[in-house]
C-alpha positions in Angstrom: 31.6 22.8 -29.4 33.7 23.5 -32.4 37.0 21.6 -32.9 39.8 22.4 -35.4 42.6 19.9 -35.7 42.9 19.2 -39.5 44.0 22.3 -41.4 47.4 23.6 -40.2 46.3 27.2 -41.2 42.8 28.2 -40.1 40.8 31.4 -40.7 37.8 31.9 -38.4 35.3 34.8 -39.1 32.0 35.6 -37.4 31.7 32.5 -35.1 28.8 31.7 -32.7 29.1 28.5 -30.7 29.3 27.0 -27.2 33.1 26.6 -27.3 36.0 26.7 -29.8 39.0 24.4 -29.3 42.0 24.5 -31.8 45.0 22.2 -31.8 43.9 19.9 -28.9 45.1 16.8 -30.8 47.7 18.2 -33.3 49.5 21.5 -32.7 48.6 23.6 -35.7 50.7 26.3 -37.5 48.4 29.3 -37.2 44.9 30.7 -36.7 43.4 34.0 -37.7 40.3 35.1 -35.9 38.4 38.1 -37.4 34.9 39.5 -37.4 32.7 38.8 -34.3 33.2 35.7 -32.1 30.5 34.9 -29.5 30.9 31.8 -27.3 28.6 30.7 -24.6 29.9 27.7 -22.6 32.2 26.7 -19.8 34.8 25.3 -22.2 35.4 28.8 -23.7 38.2 29.1 -26.3 41.4 27.0 -26.3 44.1 27.7 -28.9 47.2 25.5 -29.2 49.7 26.1 -31.9 52.4 28.5 -33.3 51.0 31.8 -34.5 47.7 33.5 -33.8 46.1 36.7 -35.2 43.0 38.3 -33.8 41.6 41.5 -35.3 37.9 41.3 -34.3 35.9 41.3 -31.1 35.6 38.2 -28.9 32.9 37.6 -26.3 32.8 34.5 -24.0 30.0 34.1 -21.6 28.7 31.2 -19.5 31.9 31.1 -17.3 34.1 30.2 -20.3 37.8 31.3 -20.4 40.3 32.0 -23.2 43.6 30.0 -23.1 46.4 30.3 -25.7 49.5 28.1 -25.8 51.6 29.7 -28.5 55.1 28.7 -29.6 55.2 31.6 -32.1 53.7 35.0 -32.0 50.2 36.2 -30.9 49.1 39.5 -32.6 45.9 40.8 -31.1 44.6 44.2 -32.0 41.4 46.2 -32.4 38.0 45.5 -31.0 37.4 44.3 -27.5 37.6 41.0 -25.6 35.0 40.3 -22.9 35.6 37.0 -21.2 33.5 35.7 -18.3 36.3 33.4 -17.0 40.1 34.0 -17.1 42.6 34.8 -19.8 45.8 32.7 -19.9 48.7 33.0 -22.3 50.9 30.0 -21.5 53.2 29.4 -24.4 56.8 30.2 -24.9 56.1 32.7 -27.8 55.7 36.4 -27.8 52.5 38.6 -27.8 51.9 41.9 -29.6 48.8 43.6 -28.3 46.5 46.7 -28.7 43.1 46.1 -27.2 40.7 46.3 -24.3 40.6 43.0 -22.4 37.9 42.5 -19.6 37.7 39.3 -17.7 35.7 37.9 -14.7 38.8 36.2 -13.4 42.6 36.5 -13.6 44.7 37.7 -16.5 48.1 36.0 -16.9 50.9 36.3 -19.5 53.7 33.8 -19.0 55.8 35.3 -21.8 56.6 38.9 -22.6 54.2 41.2 -24.3 54.8 44.2 -26.6 52.3 47.0 -26.9 51.5 48.0 -30.5 48.8 50.4 -29.3 47.2 51.6 -26.1 45.8 48.7 -24.1 43.5 48.2 -21.1 43.4 45.1 -18.8 40.4 44.8 -16.5 40.1 41.8 -14.2 36.8 41.9 -12.2 37.6 38.9 -10.1 41.4 38.2 -10.0 44.9 39.5 -10.5 46.8 40.7 -13.5 50.2 39.2 -14.2 52.8 40.0 -16.8 56.2 38.4 -17.4 57.5 41.6 -19.0 56.0 44.6 -21.0 57.5 46.7 -23.7 56.2 49.2 -26.3 55.8 53.0 -26.4 52.1 53.1 -25.6 49.8 53.5 -22.6 48.8 50.6 -20.4 45.9 50.8 -18.0 45.3 48.0 -15.4 42.4 47.3 -13.2 42.4 44.4 -10.7 39.3 44.8 -8.6 40.1 42.1 -6.1 43.6 40.9 -7.0 47.2 41.8 -7.2 49.1 43.2 -10.2 52.6 42.0 -10.9 55.2 42.3 -13.7 58.9 41.6 -14.3 60.8 44.3 -16.2 58.7 47.0 -17.8 60.1 49.0 -20.7 63.4 47.3 -20.6 63.7 47.2 -24.4 61.1 49.8 -25.5 60.0 52.3 -22.8 56.3 52.6 -22.2 54.3 55.8 -22.3 52.0 56.1 -19.3 51.6 53.1 -16.9 48.5 53.4 -14.7 47.3 50.9 -12.2 43.8 52.1 -11.3 42.8 49.4 -8.8 44.7 46.5 -7.1 45.2 44.9 -3.8 49.0 44.6 -4.0 51.5 45.7 -6.8 54.9 44.2 -7.5 57.0 45.6 -10.4 60.7 45.0 -11.5 62.7 47.6 -13.4 60.5 50.3 -15.0 61.2 52.6 -17.8 58.2 54.8 -18.9 57.0 58.4 -19.4 55.0 58.2 -16.2 53.9 55.7 -13.5 50.7 55.9 -11.4 49.7 53.2 -8.9 46.6 53.0 -6.6 46.6 49.9 -4.4 44.8 49.1 -1.2 47.7 46.9 0.1 51.4 47.1 -0.6 53.4 48.3 -3.5 56.8 46.7 -4.0 59.1 48.2 -6.6 62.0 45.8 -6.7 64.1 47.5 -9.4 65.0 50.8 -10.8 62.3 53.3 -11.8 63.0 55.7 -14.7 60.3 58.2 -15.9 60.7 60.9 -18.5 57.5 63.0 -18.3 56.6 65.8 -15.9 53.8 63.6 -14.4 56.6 61.4 -13.0 55.6 58.9 -10.3 52.4 58.9 -8.3 51.7 56.1 -5.8 48.8 55.7 -3.4 49.3 52.6 -1.2 49.3 51.5 2.4 52.9 50.2 2.2 55.7 51.1 -0.2 58.9 49.1 -0.5 
């Protein structure tokens, strides 16, 4: 395992280890992760601090997960993230994203995210949960065995295309986007207003729509 609790500003590049834990004792100011990161262990990656920047690929095998507790801003773009466990953003800060994220378990953002590029979320063994989503880009969501949920989508900056390719159930609040497409094996619950601007409009395939 690799621990980082001394330097309040850390830059990590091309890391191979069992696990990577930052800020477990003293919350640090910021971490930049670039290059290629490969972790193989159940502890995975834990980041606790203010601001985090990722601009390289991250691969976590061995059942490990990625958890980020951020009081500031996460900026995560480019490359791919393949995580054998779950992905959890649990801080009060914001997240700016443009990437492909694949996990073996659930994906959860407890604070709002802003798309700064097209993004794909693929959970092979759990659900996908967003507090809110903004940004004028495409979002593609796959939840092979779980539910997909989000609060308001596009409330500040409307999205381009929203596509839920697979899910058990889907629950969304207010939606503002160019288009919306949902495929769910169970129920789809749209609890707010839905506004689309493109010819594609709204396409929903589900057992129950409310």
